[in-house]
Structure formats: C-alpha cells, structure tokens
C-alpha positions in Angstrom: 189.6 16.8 329.7 187.3 19.6 331.1 190.4 21.4 332.5 191.9 21.5 329.0 188.6 22.9 327.5 188.4 25.6 330.3 192.0 26.5 329.7 191.6 26.7 325.9 188.7 29.1 326.4 191.0 31.2 328.7 193.7 31.0 326.0 191.3 32.6 323.6 190.8 35.4 326.1 194.6 35.7 326.5 194.9 36.0 322.7 192.7 39.0 322.8 194.7 40.5 325.6 197.8 41.0 323.5 199.8 39.0 321.1 203.0 39.9 319.3 203.5 39.2 315.6 202.7 35.8 314.3 205.6 34.1 312.6 205.3 30.7 310.8 208.2 28.3 311.3 210.1 27.6 308.1 208.8 24.0 308.1 205.2 25.1 307.4 202.2 25.6 309.6 202.4 25.0 313.3 200.7 21.9 314.8 197.3 22.3 316.3 197.4 22.2 320.1 195.4 19.2 321.3 196.6 18.9 324.9 198.4 21.0 327.5 202.1 20.2 328.2 201.2 19.7 331.8 198.2 19.5 334.2 196.8 22.8 335.5 197.3 23.5 339.2 194.2 24.0 341.3 195.0 27.8 341.4 195.3 27.9 337.6 191.9 26.1 337.2 190.3 28.5 339.6 191.6 31.5 337.7 190.8 30.0 334.3 187.2 29.2 335.3 186.7 32.6 337.0 188.2 34.5 334.0 185.8 32.6 331.7 182.8 33.4 333.8 183.9 37.0 334.2 184.3 37.4 330.5 180.8 36.1 329.7 179.3 38.3 332.5 181.2 41.4 331.2 180.0 40.8 327.6 176.4 40.3 328.8 176.5 43.6 330.8 178.2 45.6 328.1 175.7 44.3 325.5 172.7 45.1 327.8 174.1 48.6 328.4 174.7 49.3 324.7 172.4 47.2 322.6 172.9 47.3 318.9 176.4 48.7 319.3 179.5 46.9 318.3 181.8 46.8 321.3 185.4 45.4 321.4 186.8 44.7 324.8 189.4 42.4 326.3 187.9 40.7 329.3 191.3 39.3 330.2 192.7 42.8 330.3 189.9 43.9 332.5 190.5 40.9 334.8 194.2 41.6 334.9 193.6 45.3 335.7 191.2 44.4 338.5 193.5 41.6 339.6 196.4 44.0 340.0 194.2 46.5 341.8 193.0 43.8 344.1 196.5 43.3 345.4 196.2 46.8 346.9 192.8 46.2 348.4 191.8 45.1 351.9 188.6 44.3 353.8 185.3 44.8 352.1 186.9 46.2 348.9 189.0 43.0 348.6 186.0 40.8 349.2 183.9 42.7 346.6 186.7 42.5 344.0 187.2 38.8 344.6 183.4 38.3 344.2 183.2 40.4 341.1 186.0 38.5 339.5 184.5 35.1 340.5 187.1 34.0 343.0 184.8 33.7 346.0 186.8 33.6 349.2 190.0 32.3 347.6 193.2 33.6 349.1 194.9 36.4 347.2 198.2 34.4 347.1 196.4 31.5 345.4 194.7 33.8 342.9 198.1 35.4 342.1 199.7 32.0 341.6 196.9 31.1 339.2 197.4 34.2 337.1 201.1 33.8 337.1 201.0 30.1 336.2 198.6 30.6 333.3 200.6 33.5 331.9 203.8 31.4 332.0 202.0 28.4 330.5 200.5 30.4 327.7 203.8 32.0 326.8 205.3 28.6 326.0 202.5 26.8 324.2 203.4 27.6 320.6 207.0 28.2 319.7 205.9 29.6 316.3 204.0 32.5 318.0 205.3 35.3 320.0 203.0 35.9 322.9 203.3 39.1 324.9 201.2 40.7 327.6 201.8 44.3 328.7 200.6 45.4 332.1 201.4 48.6 333.9 200.5 50.6 337.0 200.8 54.4 336.9 200.4 56.5 340.0 200.8 60.1 341.0 204.3 61.1 342.2 204.4 61.6 345.9 201.4 59.2 346.5 202.5 56.6 349.1 202.3 53.2 347.3 203.2 50.1 349.3 206.4 48.5 348.1 204.8 45.1 348.7 202.0 46.1 346.2 204.6 47.2 343.6 206.6 44.0 344.1 203.5 41.8 343.8 202.2 43.3 340.6 205.6 43.1 339.1 206.1 39.5 340.1 202.6 38.2 339.3 201.6 40.3 336.3 205.0 41.3 334.9 203.7 44.9 335.3 205.8 48.0 334.9 205.2 50.5 337.6 205.7 54.2 337.1 205.3 57.3 339.3 204.2 60.3 337.2 203.1 63.9 337.8 199.6 63.2 336.5 199.7 66.1 334.1 199.9 66.4 330.3 203.2 64.6 330.3 201.6 61.6 331.9 199.1 61.3 329.1 201.9 61.4 326.6 204.0 58.9 328.6 201.1 56.4 328.8 200.2 56.7 325.2 203.8 56.2 324.2 204.1 53.2 326.4 200.9 51.6 325.0 202.2 52.4 321.4 205.4 50.5 322.0 203.7 47.6 323.6 201.0 47.0 321.0 
C-alpha cells in the first residue's frame, strides 16, 4: 500500500500542474479512488517518490526565501520543466539535474519511462474528470537543437516544440499558447 500512498501524493501534485474542466457524470458524484488500476512500475515509483521529495524541498526553500509571503507554485510543473531540460543535458550538468530532482544515478531512459507512465496512468484514473497537462519547449530560430531531444520531450512529456525569433512576437505566441492551454 505504500506505493499507492506515494502515488496519490503525486496525483495531488499532478492536479496542481493542470486539470481541465471538471464534469460530473449524469449518475451523480464520481466514486472515490481507493486503489490504483494497476501496480506502479519501478520507474514510476522512482519518479513518484522523487517528485514528492522535490516538491517538499522546493516549498521549504521558497518559504525560507520569502517568509510571510503567500506563494503559489506547481512543483510538478517545475519537475517537468527540469525533466525536459535534463533530456538535453550531459556530463556534470545531467548529474546535477538528476541529483536536484532526486533521481540519484538513475538512467535517463528509466526516468523518462517513469514520467510517461505516471502521466498516462493519471489521465485515465477518473473518467468523470478531464485531465490535461500542457508542456512546451520554445527555442530561438536558427539555434541547433538535437532532433533526438525534440523527439524525446514530445514522446515523454507530450511537449509541443516551437522555433521562434525570440522577439516581441515570441512573448505574444507563448502567452497565447498558455492562454489556450489553461
């Protein structure tokens, strides 16, 4: 049962990350989730535990940096953003990112499988709720971005990837994208 509790805590983080409109089924309120429809894989457990620890650490540090200030942040969104960026990292940078996110020396492929599996599982847990996550990568046109990086963030995080001029039109494009996704 500890796996289910760890996952449920991660589900709460996912809920903050981005949910679509809630719709009640015509038969009344939805049933309370008491168990997962399947066992978590080792990769999903690793990501779930790391995401939970990262969330608590992030909140502690934000609170220490800004005491007596209300702060709203989605630790899962930060984890996803760093997870996507981690797919473009190598060497000491990759090691530091894995450490910061709580993955230790886990292989990047295993981490990606954990993220992907949890996203897929969460999306199907409650048929009465529309669950959506919106991820994107924006980079300057002309900057050489590895196709394998683009493919990986699309596959793992369902991320949209866009090359933009990084001028005033980019700000508008990003704001419009966020507006349509939230």
